[in-house]
C-alpha positions in Angstrom: -13.7 -104.3 2.4 -12.0 -101.9 1.2 -14.3 -99.3 3.1 -12.9 -100.9 6.2 -9.2 -100.7 5.5 -9.8 -97.0 4.3 -11.3 -96.7 7.7 -9.0 -97.8 9.4 -6.2 -96.2 7.3 -8.1 -92.6 7.8 -8.4 -92.9 11.0 -4.7 -94.3 11.7 -3.6 -91.1 10.7 -6.5 -89.0 12.2 -4.4 -90.4 15.5 -0.8 -89.8 14.6 -1.0 -86.3 14.0 -3.0 -85.4 16.9 0.4 -87.1 18.4 2.6 -85.5 17.1 4.2 -82.3 19.1 3.1 -79.0 17.7 6.3 -76.9 17.8 6.6 -73.2 18.2 7.3 -71.1 15.7 8.3 -67.9 18.3 10.0 -69.9 21.4 12.0 -67.9 23.1 15.5 -69.0 24.9 18.1 -67.6 27.5 20.8 -69.3 28.0 24.9 -68.0 29.5 27.6 -67.1 27.0 30.9 -67.2 28.1 32.7 -64.5 26.1 33.7 -61.0 27.3 33.5 -58.3 24.9 31.5 -56.7 21.4 34.3 -58.6 19.4 32.5 -61.9 21.5 28.9 -60.5 20.9 28.9 -60.5 17.0 30.3 -63.6 17.2 28.3 -65.2 19.4 25.0 -64.0 17.3 26.4 -64.5 14.5 27.1 -68.0 15.1 23.3 -67.8 16.6 22.0 -66.7 13.3 24.4 -69.8 11.4 21.4 -72.2 13.2 18.8 -71.7 10.4 15.4 -71.0 12.5 16.9 -68.4 14.5 14.8 -65.3 14.1 16.7 -63.4 17.0 19.8 -63.6 18.6 20.9 -61.0 21.4 24.3 -61.3 23.4 25.3 -58.4 25.8 29.1 -58.3 27.4 27.3 -56.9 31.1 24.7 -59.6 32.0 26.6 -62.7 29.5 23.3 -64.6 28.4 22.3 -64.5 25.2 18.4 -63.9 23.6 17.3 -65.9 20.9 13.7 -66.7 19.5 13.8 -70.0 17.1 11.7 -71.7 14.8 11.1 -75.3 16.2 10.1 -76.6 13.8 13.7 -76.2 11.7 15.7 -76.2 15.1 16.7 -77.0 18.0 18.3 -74.8 21.8 20.6 -77.3 21.4 21.4 -77.3 17.6 21.6 -72.4 18.7 24.1 -73.5 21.8 25.9 -75.9 19.3 26.8 -73.6 16.5 28.3 -70.4 19.5 30.8 -73.2 20.8 31.5 -74.1 17.4 32.4 -70.6 17.3 34.4 -70.9 20.5 31.9 -69.4 23.3 31.2 -72.2 26.3 27.5 -72.9 27.3 27.1 -74.2 31.1 25.9 -77.3 28.5 28.3 -77.8 25.7 31.5 -76.6 26.4 33.9 -75.3 22.5 37.0 -77.3 21.2 40.6 -76.1 23.2 41.5 -75.9 19.8 38.9 -73.2 18.7 38.8 -71.8 22.1 42.5 -70.6 21.5 41.9 -69.2 18.5 40.3 -66.9 19.4 41.6 -63.1 20.0 43.6 -62.4 23.9 39.9 -60.3 24.6 37.9 -62.6 23.7 39.6 -65.6 26.2 37.4 -65.3 29.3 38.1 -67.6 32.1 37.2 -70.9 31.8 35.6 -72.8 34.6 
């Protein structure tokens, strides 16, 4: 009886391990982040790097695209978008709170949609 229970437990564990989604440790994402200048660049990149699991974050005022490499075992792209919005910068999915946006320097206040 012990062998049957042990066998079932081993089977259950092996099946549950296979069912888990394998997460990418170097997942690349890019998404638009509103901003205007070098101050925005620093703020956006610092916000992205504040999320544990972000390995790279590069934003340019020319194309307004944030390129990130993340460890999906530690964070998600949604976590990065939330951190950027918390710093005052809108993404297509997550908008910054108005009070945070209003406290940005004048040169950093982009046209909100």
